[in-house]
C-alpha positions as CSV (number, residue, x, y, z in Angstrom):
1,M,-73.6,-72.9,-91.0
2,K,-74.4,-72.9,-87.2
3,R,-70.8,-72.7,-86.4
4,F,-70.3,-69.7,-88.8
5,M,-73.2,-67.9,-87.2
6,A,-71.8,-68.6,-83.7
7,A,-68.5,-67.0,-84.8
8,I,-70.4,-64.0,-86.1
9,I,-72.2,-63.6,-82.7
10,D,-68.9,-63.9,-80.8
11,I,-67.3,-61.3,-83.1
12,V,-70.1,-58.8,-82.6
13,L,-70.1,-59.3,-78.9
14,F,-66.4,-59.0,-78.8
15,Y,-66.4,-55.7,-80.7
16,I,-69.2,-54.3,-78.5
17,F,-67.3,-55.3,-75.3
18,N,-64.0,-54.1,-76.7
19,S,-65.5,-50.7,-77.7
20,L,-67.0,-50.3,-74.2
21,V,-63.6,-51.0,-72.6
22,V,-61.7,-48.6,-74.8
23,L,-64.4,-45.9,-74.3
24,L,-64.3,-46.4,-70.6
25,L,-60.5,-46.1,-70.6
26,L,-60.7,-42.9,-72.7
27,A,-63.4,-41.4,-70.4
28,C,-61.4,-42.2,-67.3
29,L,-58.3,-40.6,-68.8
30,L,-60.2,-37.5,-70.0
31,N,-61.7,-37.0,-66.6
32,S,-58.3,-37.4,-64.8
33,N,-56.5,-34.9,-67.0
34,L,-54.0,-37.5,-68.1
35,Y,-54.2,-36.6,-71.8
36,I,-50.8,-38.0,-72.5
37,F,-52.1,-41.6,-72.0
38,I,-54.8,-41.2,-74.6
39,D,-52.1,-41.4,-77.3
40,L,-51.0,-44.7,-75.7
41,I,-54.5,-46.1,-75.8
42,F,-54.6,-45.4,-79.6
43,N,-51.1,-46.8,-80.1
44,F,-51.8,-50.0,-78.2
45,Y,-55.4,-50.5,-79.4
46,M,-54.5,-53.8,-81.2
47,V,-52.8,-55.0,-78.0
48,I,-55.9,-54.2,-76.0
49,M,-58.0,-56.0,-78.5
50,I,-55.8,-59.1,-78.4
51,I,-55.8,-59.1,-74.6
52,I,-59.6,-58.9,-74.5
53,L,-60.0,-61.6,-77.2
54,F,-57.6,-63.8,-75.3
55,A,-59.5,-63.4,-72.1
56,Y,-62.8,-64.1,-73.8
57,F,-61.7,-67.3,-75.5
58,F,-59.6,-68.5,-72.5
59,I,-62.5,-68.1,-70.1
60,A,-64.9,-69.8,-72.5
61,D,-62.4,-72.7,-72.8
62,Y,-61.3,-73.1,-69.2
63,K,-64.4,-72.2,-67.3
64,F,-67.3,-73.1,-69.7
65,S,-65.9,-76.2,-71.5
66,E,-65.3,-74.3,-74.8
67,L,-68.8,-72.8,-74.9
68,T,-68.6,-69.2,-76.1
69,V,-71.7,-67.1,-76.1
70,G,-72.2,-67.7,-79.8
71,K,-71.9,-71.5,-79.4
72,K,-74.4,-71.4,-76.5
73,I,-76.9,-69.4,-78.5
74,M,-76.5,-71.7,-81.6
75,N,-76.7,-74.8,-79.4
76,I,-73.3,-76.1,-80.5
77,K,-71.6,-78.6,-78.2
78,P,-67.9,-79.1,-78.8
79,Y,-66.1,-81.9,-77.0
80,Q,-62.6,-83.2,-76.9
81,H,-61.2,-86.6,-76.1
82,V,-60.0,-85.8,-72.6
83,D,-61.9,-85.9,-69.3
84,K,-61.7,-82.3,-68.4
85,I,-60.6,-79.0,-69.9
86,K,-57.1,-78.4,-68.6
87,F,-55.3,-75.1,-68.3
88,E,-52.7,-76.0,-70.9
89,F,-55.4,-77.1,-73.4
90,A,-57.3,-73.9,-72.9
91,Y,-54.2,-71.8,-73.3
92,V,-53.0,-73.5,-76.5
93,H,-56.6,-73.5,-77.9
94,T,-56.9,-69.8,-77.2
95,L,-53.6,-68.9,-78.9
96,I,-54.6,-70.9,-82.0
97,K,-58.0,-69.3,-82.1
98,I,-56.5,-65.8,-81.9
99,T,-54.1,-66.7,-84.7
100,A,-57.0,-68.0,-86.7
101,S,-58.9,-64.8,-86.0
102,I,-56.0,-62.6,-87.1
103,L,-55.7,-64.7,-90.3
104,W,-59.5,-64.8,-90.8
105,P,-59.5,-64.9,-94.6
106,I,-57.4,-68.0,-94.6
107,T,-59.4,-69.5,-91.8
108,L,-62.7,-68.8,-93.6
109,I,-61.4,-70.4,-96.8
110,Y,-60.3,-73.5,-94.8
111,F,-63.6,-73.7,-93.0
112,L,-65.6,-73.5,-96.2
113,T,-63.5,-76.0,-98.0
114,H,-63.1,-78.6,-95.2
115,N,-66.6,-79.6,-94.4
116,N,-67.2,-76.7,-91.9
117,T,-64.3,-77.7,-89.6
118,M,-61.5,-75.5,-88.3
119,F,-57.9,-76.5,-88.7
120,Y,-57.4,-76.4,-84.9
121,D,-60.2,-79.0,-84.4
122,T,-58.0,-81.6,-86.0
123,I,-54.8,-80.4,-84.2
124,L,-56.5,-80.5,-80.8
125,S,-58.9,-83.5,-81.4
126,I,-62.1,-81.4,-81.0
127,E,-65.3,-82.7,-82.4
128,I,-68.6,-80.8,-82.7
129,E,-71.7,-82.7,-81.6
130,N,-74.4,-82.7,-84.2
């Protein structure tokens, strides 16, 4: 349950940050009289969300050893069976997490039916310290 709550915290923080970024972009465009780009912001909103989500997960993986804000608050310590988080691992882990986020109903069902583990934990040999 702690991992589920950590995910909820991360999602809430992501949406707050994402909303602030989009509002800041819109405010800048409105103040600069570049109204034509406002339509682009709305058309590429999902792309902006995915870029921000990628940055959030990648930085958490690469710089903070997989500790997102939610995991830090819930005192969850993931570890993998390699000495150090490598760029390639962080990149692959981030892509898999984004895919899992997009397919969240399937991910949630898997999580609830597989002893509170994520499918990418098995793929990437990640364990959660109790």
